[in-house]
Backbone as ProteinMPNN parsed JSONL, in Angstrom:
{"seq_chain_A": "MTATPGADTFMDHAKQTAFVEHVRGRGGASAQVAVTLEQFFDGNDCEWCIAPNRPEDVPLEVVRRVLFDLRSHPEVHDVRIELDVLEFDTFPDDEWPYASGAAVVTTLLPEEVDSLTIEADTESSGGPAAGADWLVDAPGVPTGHHYVGVWWD", "coords_chain_A": {"N_chain_A": [[0.837, -1.177, 0.0], [0.406, 2.262, -0.673], [0.837, 5.602, 0.444], [-1.538, 8.139, -0.127], [-1.121, 11.411, -1.194], [-1.965, 13.896, 1.164], [-3.977, 12.414, 2.339], [-5.472, 10.492, 4.977], [-5.651, 7.839, 4.821], [-4.901, 4.783, 3.047], [-4.288, 3.701, -0.299], [-5.187, 0.574, -1.245], [-3.529, -1.448, -3.196], [-3.706, -4.116, -3.998], [-6.391, -4.688, -3.469], [-7.534, -2.796, -5.142], [-6.738, -3.773, -7.673], [-8.009, -6.313, -7.638], [-10.658, -5.489, -7.465], [-11.008, -4.029, -9.879], [-10.577, -6.128, -11.699], [-12.764, -7.77, -11.038], [-14.931, -6.09, -11.79], [-14.376, -5.72, -14.504], [-14.663, -8.384, -15.319], [-17.386, -8.638, -15.062], [-18.324, -7.244, -17.172], [-17.717, -4.563, -17.223], [-16.124, -3.03, -18.94], [-17.668, -2.174, -21.001], [-20.188, -1.668, -20.042], [-22.362, -0.385, -17.445], [-21.782, -1.33, -14.127], [-23.156, -2.554, -11.137], [-22.086, -2.385, -7.802], [-21.463, -3.533, -4.44], [-21.49, -1.479, -1.468], [-19.379, -2.145, 0.205], [-17.602, -3.435, -1.582], [-16.932, -1.256, -3.226], [-15.83, 0.721, -1.506], [-13.896, -0.518, 0.133], [-10.547, -0.443, 0.746], [-10.259, 1.775, -0.823], [-9.255, 5.013, -1.298], [-9.51, 7.083, -3.005], [-10.243, 10.255, -3.643], [-11.67, 11.428, -5.787], [-13.223, 9.447, -6.908], [-15.941, 9.232, -6.737], [-18.594, 11.504, -6.934], [-17.012, 13.853, -7.819], [-17.121, 16.638, -8.038], [-17.921, 17.688, -5.669], [-17.967, 19.894, -2.785], [-14.872, 20.875, -1.163], [-15.04, 20.563, 1.585], [-16.484, 18.296, 1.933], [-15.441, 15.404, 2.258], [-14.39, 12.169, 0.895], [-14.867, 10.311, 2.909], [-17.182, 11.296, 4.148], [-19.112, 10.935, 2.132], [-19.006, 8.146, 1.979], [-19.881, 7.439, 4.629], [-22.483, 8.575, 4.644], [-23.759, 7.038, 2.651], [-23.575, 4.416, 3.722], [-25.042, 4.853, 6.083], [-27.504, 5.48, 4.923], [-28.139, 3.015, 3.756], [-28.611, 1.558, 6.07], [-31.011, 2.512, 6.936], [-34.347, 1.904, 8.0], [-36.291, 1.775, 5.968], [-34.957, 1.236, 3.676], [-33.888, -1.116, 1.424], [-31.554, -1.835, 0.007], [-28.396, -0.456, -1.075], [-26.49, 0.277, -3.816], [-23.469, 0.943, -5.562], [-23.286, 2.671, -8.601], [-21.285, 2.069, -11.056], [-19.458, 3.857, -13.534], [-18.661, 3.124, -16.986], [-15.611, 1.381, -17.261], [-12.706, 3.347, -17.435], [-10.004, 2.993, -17.943], [-7.533, 0.67, -19.161], [-5.519, -0.258, -17.518], [-5.463, 0.761, -14.268], [-4.241, 3.778, -12.815], [-2.047, 3.986, -9.945], [-3.162, 5.642, -7.984], [-5.864, 5.846, -8.478], [-9.315, 4.907, -8.599], [-11.99, 2.963, -9.991], [-14.524, 5.005, -11.454], [-17.584, 6.367, -10.212], [-20.786, 7.638, -10.792], [-23.11, 7.642, -9.441], [-25.597, 6.172, -7.195], [-27.57, 3.295, -6.648], [-30.581, 3.005, -5.093], [-32.642, 0.923, -3.312], [-35.773, 1.022, -2.133], [-38.566, 2.074, -0.027], [-38.94, 4.671, 0.281], [-39.649, 7.991, -0.927], [-38.161, 9.847, -3.679], [-37.563, 12.486, -2.769], [-37.347, 12.108, -0.04], [-35.139, 10.45, 0.106], [-33.278, 12.262, -0.867], [-33.189, 14.064, 1.3], [-31.891, 12.513, 3.151], [-29.395, 12.255, 2.087], [-28.25, 14.689, 1.68], [-26.051, 15.768, 3.025], [-23.91, 14.706, 1.693], [-23.742, 16.187, -0.565], [-25.456, 15.664, -2.797], [-27.23, 15.599, -5.962], [-30.648, 16.243, -7.075], [-32.582, 13.376, -6.566], [-33.413, 10.645, -8.766], [-36.332, 8.971, -10.027], [-39.286, 7.566, -8.532], [-38.576, 4.261, -9.802], [-39.26, 1.093, -11.374], [-37.03, -0.534, -11.406], [-33.47, -0.964, -12.031], [-32.591, -1.705, -14.712], [-30.571, -1.314, -16.635], [-28.195, -1.665, -15.391], [-25.546, -3.892, -14.843], [-25.666, -6.548, -12.624], [-27.616, -5.307, -11.092], [-29.373, -4.286, -8.159], [-31.847, -6.388, -6.661], [-35.388, -5.77, -6.601], [-37.594, -5.841, -4.165], [-41.093, -6.709, -3.671], [-43.232, -3.968, -3.268], [-41.222, -2.139, -3.016], [-39.029, 0.24, -4.669], [-36.777, 1.603, -7.164], [-34.523, 4.225, -6.573], [-32.515, 6.716, -7.862], [-29.453, 8.031, -6.845], [-27.469, 10.792, -7.431], [-24.504, 12.591, -8.42], [-23.103, 15.724, -9.433]], "CA_chain_A": [[0.0, 0.0, 0.0], [1.142, 3.513, -0.678], [0.06, 6.734, 0.948], [-1.996, 9.123, -1.093], [-0.836, 12.737, -0.637], [-3.062, 14.612, 1.777], [-5.002, 11.524, 2.859], [-5.146, 9.785, 6.204], [-5.82, 6.429, 4.539], [-3.994, 4.266, 2.024], [-4.863, 2.957, -1.415], [-4.77, -0.82, -1.197], [-3.384, -1.793, -4.615], [-4.202, -5.473, -4.23], [-7.857, -4.583, -3.522], [-7.836, -2.039, -6.354], [-6.585, -4.707, -8.797], [-9.068, -7.324, -7.549], [-11.917, -4.815, -7.765], [-11.039, -3.765, -11.324], [-10.748, -7.419, -12.375], [-14.152, -8.185, -10.822], [-15.804, -5.245, -12.609], [-14.102, -6.07, -15.908], [-15.26, -9.698, -15.525], [-18.839, -8.474, -15.116], [-18.657, -6.479, -18.374], [-17.522, -3.153, -16.94], [-15.427, -2.291, -20.002], [-18.649, -1.662, -21.954], [-21.493, -1.494, -19.398], [-22.337, 0.029, -16.051], [-21.893, -2.446, -13.197], [-23.492, -2.189, -9.76], [-21.278, -3.082, -6.799], [-21.855, -3.228, -3.068], [-20.731, -0.41, -0.814], [-18.13, -2.726, 0.683], [-16.707, -3.626, -2.726], [-16.474, 0.03, -3.74], [-15.063, 1.527, -0.565], [-12.836, -1.247, 0.827], [-9.235, -0.21, 0.157], [-10.374, 2.905, -1.745], [-9.15, 6.354, -0.722], [-9.459, 8.008, -4.144], [-11.228, 11.299, -3.38], [-12.477, 11.798, -6.953], [-13.848, 8.255, -7.491], [-17.386, 9.441, -6.707], [-18.934, 12.896, -6.625], [-15.768, 14.611, -7.867], [-17.333, 18.083, -7.992], [-18.444, 18.103, -4.369], [-17.097, 20.863, -2.11], [-13.718, 20.307, -0.46], [-15.386, 20.228, 2.966], [-17.233, 17.037, 1.905], [-14.486, 14.391, 1.816], [-14.874, 10.836, 0.541], [-15.364, 9.652, 4.124], [-18.565, 11.738, 4.373], [-19.928, 10.222, 1.148], [-19.045, 6.75, 2.443], [-20.727, 7.345, 5.818], [-23.864, 8.876, 4.262], [-24.317, 5.893, 1.916], [-23.757, 3.308, 4.668], [-26.174, 5.224, 6.936], [-28.708, 5.338, 4.105], [-28.452, 1.583, 3.629], [-29.095, 1.038, 7.351], [-32.342, 3.076, 7.205], [-35.324, 0.801, 7.983], [-37.081, 1.728, 4.732], [-34.047, 1.011, 2.549], [-33.541, -2.533, 1.272], [-30.163, -1.958, -0.434], [-27.758, 0.647, -1.792], [-25.362, -0.189, -4.622], [-22.771, 1.969, -6.333], [-23.44, 2.546, -10.052], [-20.017, 2.419, -11.691], [-19.419, 4.215, -14.948], [-17.847, 2.198, -17.772], [-14.202, 1.521, -16.89], [-12.048, 4.285, -18.34], [-8.612, 2.616, -18.194], [-7.191, -0.754, -19.186], [-4.776, -0.413, -16.263], [-5.724, 1.952, -13.466], [-3.109, 4.358, -12.096], [-1.987, 3.587, -8.538], [-3.936, 6.507, -7.103], [-7.23, 5.992, -8.971], [-10.289, 3.831, -8.427], [-13.047, 3.153, -10.983], [-15.391, 6.139, -11.173], [-19.026, 6.154, -10.084], [-21.529, 8.897, -10.787], [-24.35, 7.536, -8.697], [-25.899, 4.996, -6.376], [-28.904, 2.736, -6.801], [-31.196, 2.812, -3.786], [-33.883, 0.147, -3.354], [-36.4, 1.587, -0.943], [-39.962, 2.483, -0.09], [-38.909, 6.125, 0.415], [-39.762, 8.806, -2.135], [-36.888, 10.491, -4.008], [-37.324, 13.652, -1.913], [-36.925, 11.613, 1.268], [-33.754, 10.005, -0.083], [-32.497, 13.503, -0.956], [-32.971, 14.634, 2.636], [-30.958, 11.636, 3.867], [-28.073, 12.28, 1.437], [-27.857, 16.08, 1.411], [-24.723, 16.024, 3.592], [-22.928, 14.262, 0.699], [-23.837, 17.115, -1.692], [-26.072, 14.998, -3.944], [-28.208, 16.298, -6.797], [-31.981, 15.684, -6.874], [-32.643, 11.956, -6.913], [-34.311, 10.249, -9.839], [-37.227, 7.867, -9.717], [-39.043, 6.145, -8.361], [-38.685, 3.392, -10.97], [-39.429, -0.315, -11.021], [-35.724, -1.16, -11.243], [-32.332, -0.357, -12.725], [-32.28, -2.791, -15.642], [-29.377, -1.035, -17.426], [-27.019, -1.993, -14.596], [-25.157, -5.279, -14.623], [-25.74, -6.851, -11.194], [-28.523, -4.365, -10.428], [-29.989, -4.889, -6.977], [-33.229, -6.828, -6.798], [-36.37, -4.851, -6.032], [-38.686, -6.628, -3.583], [-42.452, -6.191, -3.77], [-43.491, -2.807, -2.429], [-40.067, -1.249, -3.079], [-38.712, 0.78, -5.988], [-35.43, 2.13, -7.342], [-34.299, 5.67, -6.589], [-31.131, 6.975, -8.222], [-28.758, 9.147, -6.185], [-26.419, 11.211, -8.347], [-23.672, 13.763, -8.163], [-22.741, 16.507, -10.608]], "C_chain_A": [[0.884, 1.243, 0.0], [0.232, 4.627, -0.183], [-0.336, 7.636, -0.201], [-1.757, 10.498, -0.476], [-2.097, 13.386, -0.068], [-4.146, 13.724, 2.356], [-4.52, 10.849, 4.132], [-5.269, 8.284, 6.01], [-4.869, 6.038, 3.412], [-4.777, 3.565, 0.934], [-4.309, 1.54, -1.324], [-4.734, -1.319, -2.645], [-3.846, -3.203, -4.938], [-5.73, -5.453, -4.338], [-8.29, -3.815, -4.762], [-7.796, -2.979, -7.562], [-7.7, -5.74, -8.799], [-10.423, -6.712, -7.907], [-12.055, -4.566, -9.262], [-11.248, -5.063, -12.097], [-12.179, -7.928, -12.23], [-15.091, -7.41, -11.759], [-15.615, -5.567, -14.09], [-14.746, -7.426, -16.24], [-16.777, -9.662, -15.618], [-19.262, -7.629, -16.318], [-18.426, -4.99, -18.242], [-16.752, -2.362, -17.971], [-16.415, -1.681, -20.999], [-20.029, -1.421, -21.347], [-21.301, -0.983, -17.976], [-22.587, -1.183, -15.168], [-22.24, -1.89, -11.821], [-22.64, -3.037, -8.817], [-21.756, -2.689, -5.407], [-21.022, -2.07, -2.526], [-19.386, -0.932, -0.334], [-17.133, -2.908, -0.458], [-16.118, -2.295, -3.184], [-15.526, 0.743, -2.789], [-13.901, 0.803, 0.098], [-11.501, -1.091, 0.1], [-9.158, 1.024, -0.721], [-10.26, 4.224, -0.979], [-9.079, 7.428, -1.812], [-10.589, 9.031, -4.011], [-12.14, 11.583, -4.57], [-13.169, 10.597, -7.599], [-15.368, 8.354, -7.541], [-17.62, 10.897, -6.316], [-17.724, 13.825, -6.686], [-15.944, 16.128, -7.774], [-17.898, 18.562, -6.662], [-17.476, 19.093, -3.714], [-15.972, 20.17, -1.338], [-14.033, 19.923, 0.98], [-16.288, 18.998, 3.059], [-16.284, 15.953, 1.392], [-15.15, 13.048, 1.502], [-15.466, 10.133, 1.756], [-16.802, 10.062, 4.429], [-19.501, 11.016, 3.399], [-20.098, 8.767, 1.581], [-20.018, 6.602, 3.617], [-22.195, 7.567, 5.466], [-24.494, 7.676, 3.55], [-24.512, 4.675, 2.822], [-24.919, 3.605, 5.623], [-27.491, 5.083, 6.184], [-29.108, 3.868, 4.007], [-29.01, 1.01, 4.933], [-30.474, 1.577, 7.731], [-33.382, 1.959, 7.09], [-36.152, 0.69, 6.706], [-36.226, 1.554, 3.479], [-33.648, -0.462, 2.551], [-32.071, -2.709, 0.896], [-29.718, -0.652, -1.079], [-26.563, 0.058, -2.518], [-24.756, 0.993, -5.363], [-22.946, 1.657, -7.815], [-22.141, 3.013, -10.707], [-20.238, 2.891, -13.117], [-18.599, 3.137, -15.672], [-16.38, 2.447, -17.419], [-13.466, 2.378, -17.909], [-10.61, 3.923, -18.672], [-8.493, 1.103, -18.346], [-6.437, -1.112, -17.914], [-4.96, 0.878, -15.482], [-4.45, 2.456, -12.805], [-3.193, 3.993, -10.611], [-2.894, 4.399, -7.633], [-5.392, 6.68, -7.549], [-8.037, 4.717, -8.803], [-11.327, 4.019, -9.517], [-14.068, 4.194, -10.516], [-16.858, 5.72, -11.097], [-19.717, 7.506, -10.034], [-22.812, 8.807, -9.987], [-24.449, 6.28, -7.868], [-27.342, 4.585, -6.633], [-29.445, 2.436, -5.407], [-32.501, 2.049, -3.985], [-34.593, 0.419, -2.031], [-37.9, 1.717, -1.108], [-40.069, 4.003, 0.061], [-39.113, 6.8, -0.94], [-38.413, 9.456, -2.427], [-36.564, 11.684, -3.099], [-36.845, 13.237, -0.525], [-35.485, 11.1, 1.205], [-32.841, 11.228, -0.154], [-32.188, 14.062, 0.432], [-31.991, 13.798, 3.449], [-29.547, 11.678, 3.286], [-27.535, 13.686, 1.225], [-26.456, 16.394, 1.933], [-23.608, 15.631, 2.625], [-23.013, 15.072, -0.586], [-24.386, 16.452, -2.954], [-26.967, 15.955, -4.716], [-29.586, 15.718, -6.461], [-32.017, 14.25, -7.369], [-33.642, 11.711, -8.031], [-35.179, 9.086, -9.408], [-38.499, 8.406, -9.09], [-39.255, 5.38, -9.665], [-38.773, 1.943, -10.493], [-38.095, -1.027, -10.787], [-34.668, -0.401, -12.004], [-31.78, -1.378, -13.716], [-31.031, -2.563, -16.481], [-28.094, -1.416, -16.694], [-26.771, -3.493, -14.568], [-25.11, -5.47, -13.11], [-26.574, -5.827, -10.429], [-29.139, -5.045, -9.209], [-31.426, -5.3, -7.27], [-34.161, -5.855, -6.097], [-37.536, -5.678, -5.488], [-40.051, -5.957, -3.79], [-42.639, -5.046, -2.778], [-42.358, -1.793, -2.409], [-39.9, -0.725, -4.507], [-37.26, 1.267, -5.971], [-35.48, 3.655, -7.293], [-32.816, 5.857, -6.898], [-30.594, 8.183, -7.497], [-27.587, 9.499, -7.078], [-25.655, 12.407, -7.834], [-23.36, 14.426, -9.48], [-21.341, 16.12, -11.07]], "O_chain_A": [[1.961, 1.264, 0.595], [-0.984, 4.59, -0.372], [0.44, 7.865, -1.129], [-2.155, 10.729, 0.665], [-3.144, 13.425, -0.714], [-5.158, 14.241, 2.828], [-3.322, 10.659, 4.339], [-5.016, 7.524, 6.944], [-4.127, 6.873, 2.894], [-5.793, 2.92, 1.193], [-3.094, 1.342, -1.327], [-5.776, -1.581, -3.245], [-4.328, -3.458, -6.041], [-6.299, -6.123, -5.2], [-9.306, -4.148, -5.372], [-8.716, -2.979, -8.38], [-8.28, -6.02, -9.848], [-11.238, -7.348, -8.575], [-13.097, -4.857, -9.848], [-12.02, -5.091, -13.056], [-12.749, -8.459, -13.184], [-15.935, -8.0, -12.433], [-16.588, -5.672, -14.837], [-15.311, -7.594, -17.32], [-17.386, -10.564, -16.193], [-20.446, -7.328, -16.467], [-18.9, -4.222, -19.079], [-16.722, -1.133, -17.899], [-16.054, -0.78, -21.756], [-20.948, -1.013, -22.057], [-20.231, -1.126, -17.383], [-23.496, -1.971, -15.429], [-21.686, -0.878, -11.393], [-22.492, -4.244, -9.008], [-22.376, -1.642, -5.224], [-19.972, -1.736, -3.075], [-18.371, -0.246, -0.451], [-15.957, -2.573, -0.319], [-14.93, -2.219, -3.497], [-14.523, 1.309, -3.223], [-12.986, 1.464, 0.591], [-11.347, -1.553, -1.03], [-8.111, 1.301, -1.307], [-11.082, 4.512, -0.108], [-8.636, 8.548, -1.558], [-11.755, 8.707, -4.24], [-13.297, 11.952, -4.366], [-13.656, 10.707, -8.725], [-16.011, 7.635, -8.306], [-16.917, 11.444, -5.465], [-17.433, 14.516, -5.71], [-14.985, 16.831, -7.455], [-18.309, 19.716, -6.54], [-16.294, 19.121, -4.056], [-16.111, 19.022, -0.916], [-13.37, 19.053, 1.544], [-16.8, 18.685, 4.133], [-16.32, 15.618, 0.208], [-16.322, 12.831, 1.809], [-16.468, 9.429, 1.634], [-17.573, 9.242, 4.928], [-20.563, 10.54, 3.799], [-21.203, 8.227, 1.549], [-20.886, 5.729, 3.594], [-23.062, 6.83, 5.937], [-25.645, 7.335, 3.821], [-25.517, 3.975, 2.7], [-25.7, 2.707, 5.938], [-28.482, 4.618, 6.747], [-30.281, 3.525, 4.159], [-29.803, 0.07, 4.899], [-31.049, 1.153, 8.734], [-33.304, 1.146, 6.17], [-36.662, -0.386, 6.396], [-36.714, 1.707, 2.36], [-33.14, -0.984, 3.544], [-31.408, -3.618, 1.397], [-30.529, 0.142, -1.557], [-25.717, -0.59, -1.902], [-25.46, 1.929, -5.742], [-22.775, 0.514, -8.238], [-21.927, 4.212, -10.89], [-21.108, 2.379, -13.821], [-17.922, 2.334, -15.029], [-15.957, 3.596, -17.293], [-13.589, 2.157, -19.114], [-10.041, 4.494, -19.603], [-9.253, 0.347, -17.741], [-6.691, -2.152, -17.306], [-4.649, 1.961, -15.977], [-3.662, 1.663, -12.291], [-4.275, 3.725, -10.089], [-3.352, 3.892, -6.609], [-6.083, 7.569, -7.052], [-7.508, 3.607, -8.86], [-11.538, 5.153, -9.947], [-14.425, 4.252, -9.339], [-17.307, 4.835, -11.826], [-19.283, 8.409, -9.319], [-23.533, 9.797, -9.865], [-23.543, 5.447, -7.831], [-28.22, 5.429, -6.814], [-28.829, 1.697, -4.638], [-33.366, 2.484, -4.744], [-34.087, 0.093, -0.958], [-38.44, 1.499, -2.193], [-41.164, 4.559, -0.021], [-38.779, 6.229, -1.978], [-37.597, 9.604, -1.517], [-35.412, 11.865, -2.705], [-36.036, 13.929, 0.093], [-34.709, 11.294, 2.141], [-31.757, 11.232, 0.43], [-31.064, 14.483, 0.704], [-31.328, 14.323, 4.344], [-28.605, 11.194, 3.912], [-26.463, 13.852, 0.643], [-25.747, 17.206, 1.338], [-22.495, 16.149, 2.713], [-22.42, 14.69, -1.595], [-23.855, 16.649, -4.047], [-27.404, 16.981, -4.196], [-29.684, 14.8, -5.647], [-31.537, 13.948, -8.461], [-34.592, 12.472, -8.215], [-34.805, 8.31, -8.528], [-38.743, 9.612, -9.131], [-40.024, 5.807, -10.526], [-38.409, 1.619, -9.363], [-38.039, -2.012, -10.052], [-34.927, 0.669, -12.556], [-30.652, -1.852, -13.578], [-30.471, -3.528, -17.001], [-27.026, -1.483, -17.304], [-27.684, -4.273, -14.299], [-24.563, -4.628, -12.397], [-26.287, -5.516, -9.274], [-29.396, -6.248, -9.231], [-32.13, -4.638, -8.033], [-33.781, -5.2, -5.126], [-38.369, -6.16, -6.256], [-40.122, -4.757, -4.057], [-42.258, -5.143, -1.611], [-42.507, -0.707, -1.849], [-40.557, -1.199, -5.433], [-36.614, 1.334, -4.926], [-36.355, 4.286, -7.887], [-31.963, 5.23, -6.27], [-31.207, 9.25, -7.526], [-26.798, 8.629, -7.449], [-26.1, 13.13, -6.943], [-23.352, 13.777, -10.526], [-20.843, 16.668, -12.054]]}, "name": "protein", "num_of_chains": 1, "seq": "MTATPGADTFMDHAKQTAFVEHVRGRGGASAQVAVTLEQFFDGNDCEWCIAPNRPEDVPLEVVRRVLFDLRSHPEVHDVRIELDVLEFDTFPDDEWPYASGAAVVTTLLPEEVDSLTIEADTESSGGPAAGADWLVDAPGVPTGHHYVGVWWD"}
């Protein structure tokens, strides 16, 4: 592991490589892949991997905490990271695959999800929708739930 300048955590290169290989194996070179919060954040300290235009006073750790807290909400069934198509064949040591949003499976309305994610500087959520069929490994949507998309600029 190597230290990332200005960070209190370390990029775990073995986890980065395993993560990229997993995503590539799921079709991530040409499609958006959904991954669990653990898969996305474990070993990842790349500040610009998600919500890169957020204010400097909203570090990656805040985004991570907000998404894990959202998933633990009683009306949320699951939260998955929506990865963009992989942009590199080999990722630089200090970069993690980029994600522009999260898939939330919930009974909450988009406005309610917005209020739970505002600390992470999210845009207005999209949905509700029956599912996220464009995502490889999209989370299942149980009866009575729907998909809400959380995005960043």
